C-alpha positions, 0 to 999 in steps of 0.5 A: 893502938897507935895509928901514927907514931912520929919520932924526933922529926926534923924538917929543914928547908934550904933557901940557897945556902941558908938553912931554915929549920921548921921542925926541931925534934917532934915526937907524938903518937895518935891513937886510932879513932882519936880527934886531935887538934894541932894548934899553933900560930902562923910559922909555928910549923903546924902545916909542915908537920901536917904535910909530913903526917899526910905523906905530902913531904918527907922529914929531913930526919926522924921517923914516921910510922903508919900502922906499924910501917916506917914510911919516912923514906918512901919515894914520891910514888909510894907516898902517893899510893899511901895517901890515896889508900889511907888519907883524906884532906880538907883544906881552907881554900876548898880546892874544888875544880871550877866548872865541875859539878859537886858530884864530879868533884867528889868522884875525882879521887876515884880516878886514881884508886885501885878499886875496879869501879864502874862509872855508875858505881863511882857516881853512886858512891859520890852521891851517897857521900853528898847526901851524907854531908847534907847536899843530896839536892845539890849534886849537879851544882857547880862551885860558883853556885854553892856557898862557902859552907856548901863548898867545904861540905863537897870537899869533905865528901871528896876527902871521904870517897876512898874510905880513908882511915885518917882525915887531915883538915888544915884550917878547914873553917878559915874562910867560913862564918862562925855559924857555918864553921860550927856546922862543919866542926860538928860534922867532923865530930860525927865522922870521928864518933860515928864512923871512927875516922881518925881526925887531925885538925890543924888550926890557930884558933883555940875555939876551933881546937876545943872541938877535938878530944886532945889539943897538941900545941906547937911553937917554933917547931917544938911541941908543948904540953897541953897547958902551952907553958913548956916546950918539950921534945918528948912524946905528946 
């Protein structure tokens, strides 16, 4: 079953009276349980597409369907509610709260959940996820006491705390060395294959992209076929 359907998405930004088209008619389907890499160079439109897929932004035109519901015209409040329920995010810069423990960072999204969890239940869920990503002995450490790889593991645990169906990872290994990058990418594979989480990995690096089951290429706001040799406006 298609979890995500994108139909002829355009996105144009306006700098004063100047139009800057970024996405120029993108269509794609992502099946539930897939691990997809969205690959392109800087300025290709991949991060803009990720923001739309993650309900962080609306397209200028076109349709975005999630689980059979058309959401491209949702209000900011409706998008926020949907993100909190269905989508987890992992970013290149980790985005952890400083002077806050790993446990508190992972608990943070639970502040906005509709689940009626006690403080103890929140702590137990966060601690369980930190154990899952290999940081069970680091739950009381602050950001400054963690390595880059450990910080990204905290960010991954935080992205999972609301049990999302979709995990969006934007250049998640960009600030990590090759060994740590491999460990993080192997973790994504396990989250996909064992837990069944749909993962969309945004990257410019073909080595990183090969960890996914399917690679989607984007260039100049248009999708390409898997060989990267021809632009196409159709479904990929």
